[in-house]
C-alpha positions in Angstrom: 165.4 33.4 -45.2 166.0 34.8 -48.7 166.6 32.4 -51.5 169.0 33.3 -54.3 167.8 33.3 -57.9 169.2 29.9 -58.9 167.5 28.2 -55.9 164.2 29.9 -56.5 164.3 28.8 -60.2 165.0 25.2 -59.3 162.3 25.2 -56.6 159.8 26.7 -59.0 160.6 24.0 -61.5 160.2 21.3 -58.8 156.8 22.8 -57.8 155.6 22.8 -61.4 156.8 19.3 -62.3 156.0 17.5 -59.1 153.9 19.6 -56.8 151.3 20.8 -59.4 150.3 17.3 -60.7 150.2 16.1 -57.1 147.9 19.0 -56.1 145.6 18.4 -59.1 145.2 14.7 -58.2 144.5 15.6 -54.6 142.0 18.3 -55.5 140.1 16.1 -58.0 140.1 13.2 -55.5 138.6 15.4 -52.8 136.0 16.8 -55.1 135.0 13.3 -56.2 134.6 12.1 -52.6 132.2 15.0 -51.8 128.5 14.7 -52.6 127.9 15.9 -56.2 127.4 19.6 -56.3 125.2 21.3 -58.9 127.2 22.7 -61.9 126.7 26.3 -60.9 128.4 25.6 -57.5 131.0 23.2 -58.8 132.6 25.6 -61.3 133.5 28.3 -58.7 134.9 25.6 -56.4 137.2 24.4 -59.2 138.2 28.0 -60.0 139.1 28.6 -56.4 141.1 25.4 -56.2 142.8 26.3 -59.5 144.1 29.5 -58.0 144.7 28.3 -54.4 148.0 26.6 -55.1 149.5 29.9 -56.3 149.3 31.7 -53.0 151.8 29.7 -50.9 154.4 29.8 -53.8 154.0 33.4 -54.9 157.4 34.3 -53.4 159.1 31.4 -55.2 157.7 32.4 -58.7 158.2 36.1 -58.3 160.9 37.4 -60.7 161.7 33.9 -62.2 161.1 35.2 -65.8 163.6 38.1 -65.3 167.3 37.9 -66.0 169.5 36.7 -63.1 170.2 39.8 -60.9 173.3 38.1 -59.5 175.0 37.9 -62.9 177.2 40.8 -64.0 176.0 42.9 -66.8 177.3 41.6 -70.2 178.3 45.1 -71.3 
């Protein structure tokens, strides 16, 4: 299922405005429920969690910063 540019742009905005804050709250809550890790182990876990949300949404964000390919050339 291929999404058009406008749909991907709206979905990316929804992910950033709703999904990202929700993911941060869940990740921090899970880390607080676990037994306290030493700092040298906690930093890599937060780094992995910080990048883990990107992987499922890579296709949504790919090409969002480019001009709309469906629009005719202005020239």
